[in-house]
C-alpha positions, 0 to 999 in steps of 0.5 A: 532370117529372110524377109518375105511376103506371102502371095496367093494367085487364086482364092483359097489357093496355096500361099507362096513366099516371095522376096519383096526386095526394096519395094514397100509392099502392104497387105492386100496389095496386088503385085506382079511376080515371076513364077515357074509358069511365067509372069503372074498377077497375085494378091499379098495375103501375108505382109512383110515378115521374117522367117527362117531360111529353111522355111523358104523353097529356094531360089526365092524369087523377087516381086517385080512391082506393085500392080498398076491399073493397066496390070489390073485391067489385063488381069480382068481381061484374062478372066473374060478370055478364060470364060470364052476359052472354056466354051471353046474347049467344051465344043472341041472335047465334044467334037473329039468324043473324049471322056473327060470333064472340063473344070476350069481354064486359066490364062497366065498373066502374060498370056504365054500359056493357057491351062485347061484343068479336067477330070477323067476316070482314066488316061485320056489321049488328048493330043489332037485336042491340044493341036486344035486348041493351039491353032485357035489360041496361038499360044502354049496349051497345057491340059492338066488332070486333077483329082476330085478334091481339086475339082470341088475346090475350084467349083465351090459350093455348100458342104454338108454343114450348110456353109461354103466349103472350107477348101474353096474359102480358106483352106490353102492346102489339102492334108491327109484325112483318115477314117481313124480321125472319124472313129476318135471323134465318135462319128458315124462311119457311114460314108455319106455322113463323113464325106464331103461334096468331093466324095472324100473324107471331110477336111474338117476331120483333120483340123478338129482332130488335134483338139480331140486328141488332147481331150482323149488323153485325159478321158477314161476308157469305156470299161475303166473303174472310177470313183465318183461322188456316188461311189465306185462304178464302171465307165459305160459311155464317154462324151469327148466334146462335153468332157463327160462320162456315164458311169454304171453304179451299183445302188444296192444288191439288185439295182444298178444306175447309170449316172453322168459325171464330168471329168473333174468329179472322177477319181480314176482307178484301174481295174 
């Protein structure tokens, strides 16, 4: 077992594990750590705990220190510089006539690198843009092309449900979402109804899918013959969330009726 703390560098960003070493670290504390990108300022979102070694991506880096007031001031200053850098980069993109959309700018804590995130429909030759930016900021420049889901996560907004988007509030990582999930949840397959702001299938289809799968396992299928308190009938509709079905029952020789029943009221009988 290995002792770790979980740290985020962005709101709703991915959680990375670090070795707390001999430092007493509490939840919600701001810390300084070394990452592959350099020295970074992060927030502890998972307090000290022990996990299996196979859950750790080696080598496990150590927390350098608890963030001081000076560190926090430096972090806030970087945030202000990011806004200025964003405006400057927009001007340079326009000057070079590049077909790209600037999404966000990020300074590493030690100012060793400035990262510009952008979207584009295809490949963009931004070599001259990088030269201009390097001469202005006098540091390493990285332009990183991202996808539409990452764009939505960075910008934020309201989802089709009317609430703040999951990806920008709490969803740390994107997981694959398939049209099969929408089918199993009896949703309309109209793309405008099951797509998020990013234009991709809504993330909530994934983390609600497991619940639907468990219910579907015990639900009878449409067309299945069942025994109800009103007699034998055939399933004509199912409501997965309510765990109810509608059954067509023959009342007499010339009359059929469709009645609702809960799963507990049914005895299943295969045709």
